N, C-alpha and C positions, 0 to 999 in steps of 0.2 A: 138335559138337552138345552143347548143355547137357544135363546130367543131368535126366531126367524128374522133375517134381515129384510128391511122394507125394500120394496121395488123402486122407490123413488129416491134412494140415496144417490146424489148427483155424480159422485166421482168414485174411482176405485179406492183412493185413499180414505174417503169417508166410510166405505164399507169395511175396510180393514180396522179403522178406529172404532167403529161400532161393534165389530167382533171382539176387539180387545176389551172394550168397556163392558160388554155383556159378560165376558169371561171373568173379569176382575170383580164385578158386582154380583155375580151369580144371577144373571137375568134381572138386574135392577132390584135385587132384594137385600143386598148387604153393602156396607161401606159407603152408602150415599151420604153426602155432607162432609166427606173426608177427601183430602187430596189422594190421588191414585197414580202411582208411578208405573211405568212399563219399560220394557227393555227392547233392544234390537231383536232379540230372539222372539219376543212377543209379536213384533211386526212381521218377521219372517213367517211365523206360524199363521198370522192373520192372512197374509197373501195366499199361503197354501190352502188354508181352510175355506177361503172365499173363491178358490180356483181362479185367482188373478195372477198373471205372470209377474214374477218378482223383478223389480227394476235393478239396474246395474248397481245403484248405490242405495242400500236400505237406509243408511243414516240420513239421507236427504229427504226421506218421506216426511218427517216432521219439520225439518228446516225449510222445505219448499212451502209449507203451509204457514210458516211464521216469519218469512223474510220481510214481509211488509204488513202494516196494519190496515187490512182491507175490511175490517169488521169481523166480528165473531162468527158470522154465518159463513165466512170464507174458510174458517178453520175447523169447524165441527158440524156434524149433522144435527138437525133439529132435535132429535130424540135425546141427545146428550146435553145440548144447550138448555132444553126445557127442564132439566134437572139441576140447573145452576152451575154448570161447569164451563170452563174455558180451557184452552190448550197452550202449553208452552214446551219448548225444547228443554231437555235436561241431559246433562252429560255427567260422566263419572263411572266408576267401577264398583260393582257390588262386591261385598265381602265374600259371597259365595261364588263369585265369578260372573262373567258377563258384563255388559255395559248398558247403562241407562240410555233411553232414547227420547223419552218425553214424559209429560205429567199432565193428567187431567186435574185442573186446579178448581176447587170449589170456591166460587166467587159470589154465589147467591143468584137467584133467579132475576133476570133482567140486568145483571151486571156483567162486566168483562174486564179482562186484564189490561194493564197499561205497560206493556213490556218493551215499548219502543221509545227511543230518545226523541223528545220534542225540543227542537232548537228554539231558544228564546228569540224574540224579534230583534233584540239589541245585543250584540256581542259585548263581552267584558273588555275585549281589546281588539283593535284592528291593526294588522301588520301588513305593510306593503313591501314586497320582495322583488328584486330585479329578476327578470326572466333570463336565466343563464343556460337555457337549453341550447346546445349547439345548433346553429342555423341548419346544417345539413341533416340534423336528426328531427327537427320540428315537423317536417312534412310527413314523417312516418308515424307520428304519435296518434293513437286512437283515443277514445274516451272511456276505456275500461280500467280495471283495477291495476293492470300492469303499467299502463300509462301514468296512473297516479303516482306509483312508486318511482317511476323515472323522474317525474317532476319533483317529487319530494327530495330525491337524492341530488339531482342536478342543481336545484335551487336552495338546498340546505334548509328546507322548510321548517323542520322540527327544531333546529337550533334557534331560528329566529322566533318561532311561535312560542317556545318554552322559555328561552333565556335572552332573546334579542342579542345573541352573540354568535358569530359564525363558528362552525366546526366544534360545537359543544355536544351535539348528539350525532351518533354514528350508527350505521346499519349493522346488525348482526347477520340476519339473513331473512329472505322473503321467498316463500312462506316458511313458517316454523311448525313442524308437525310434532306435537306432544300428545300422544294418545290419551284420552279419546277426542282431543281437540286439534283443530288446525288453525293456527293464528296467521292472519294475512301477512303480517310483518312484525319483526322484532328489532328494536333499537336499544342503544345503550348510551349512558352518559355518566361520567364521574366529575362533571363540572362543579356540582355543589359539594364542597369539601365535607368529608366525614362519612359519606356513603356512596355506594354505586347504585344507579337506577336502571331498571329494565322497563322498557316501554312496549308492551304488546299492542299492536295496532289492528283495529277492525276498520276496513275501508269499504265505502260504498260509492259506486261510480254512476255517472250520468247514463251509461249504457243499460244499466239494470233498473235504476230508479228505486232500488231497495231502501228500506229504512234500517237504522241501526237497532239491532235487537239486544236489549240490555241483559236478557237472560242468557243469551249466547256468550256475551262478554263476561258475565259472572262465572260461567262454567270455565272459560279460559283462564280467568284470574285465579280461581280456586286450584286448577290444575298446576299452574306455574308456582303458586305459593306453597303448594304441597311438595312439589319437586325441588324447589329452591327456597326453603323457609327463611334463609338469612338475607335474601335479596329484597330491596325496596322496589315494589312493582307499582307502576302508574299506568293504568290502561288508557289508551287514546282511541277515540272514535273520530274518524276522518271521512268527510263527505265531499265529493266533488261538486263544485258549482261553476257557473260560467266564468266568474271572475277569478276563481282560484280554488281555495279549500276551506271548509269549515273544520276546525280542530277542537274537539271536545276533550277536556282533561277530566277524567272520571275519578271517583273515590269510592272505596268500599265502606259501606255503612249499614249496619243492621241487616247483614246478609243480603244487601242489594247493591247494585251499581248505580251511583247518582252523579249527575253532572256537577262538577266543581267549578269549572271555568270554561268559557266559550271564547275561542280566538278565531276571528275571521282573517284569513290570509289572502290578500290580493296579489296575484302574479302580474307584474307589469313589464311589458305588455302581456295581455292574456294569451293563453294557449289557443291557437286558431281552431284546432279540432274540437275544443270544448264549447265553441260558440254555436248558437242556433243557426240552422240552415247551412252549416259547413258542408262542403262537398269533399269527401275523402279522396285521397290519392288513388286508392284501390277500392272499388265497390264490391 
């Protein structure tokens, strides 16, 4: 019989996670000190076993807990933390069928994961780009991810950020759904002779204030490279700021995504709706 859930578990998601952890470790008796993966089906079973209504998107259960680094206590219940574990999102398909959802990662008691991109204080390069958004469009732009892509495309941001040459990076489509991942945006360039480049983009907007999750980007990178092994893939992390955009050029190294170069892109003049105290056209 599974260990009884504590009455003080603060959220429904925590109850589900504790159920899964209990099940995987057979009531905290086995596999402790090892990483423990679980699937979307495990989450579905957890909601049912805990008599909690299943949300519209099961896959968002772990994503919602890991969108931002709010500290380990925001990701897991104390009973799992006290055994030296943290939580990260995991994607991919099992050979026996089904899809991964997440992983309890053994980090040691008192330790935690560092799965989020930390932007350096000083960028490697600063690029100033003319604001070419049509005047009649500007007043309708918001400060969400959709607006980011409009600005990226109208101002040719990626061409200037990557090569400092206009029309060198072009959009494939936004978003791009490659199961089990959804990529916010996908771009292409053959500017550098000898190979074609794909740029999967993970965007974070001022409206959400989310952080860039490197584990999520790793999953997307692995999915793309498995589906298109001959393509040169360069993941991009892009975060909206008041002056423009932070563009992080990432590289795959030792089964991790690491920041290779940070380009700060200033949009001149800045996008009005991205400024503090801006009053939107429609509230």
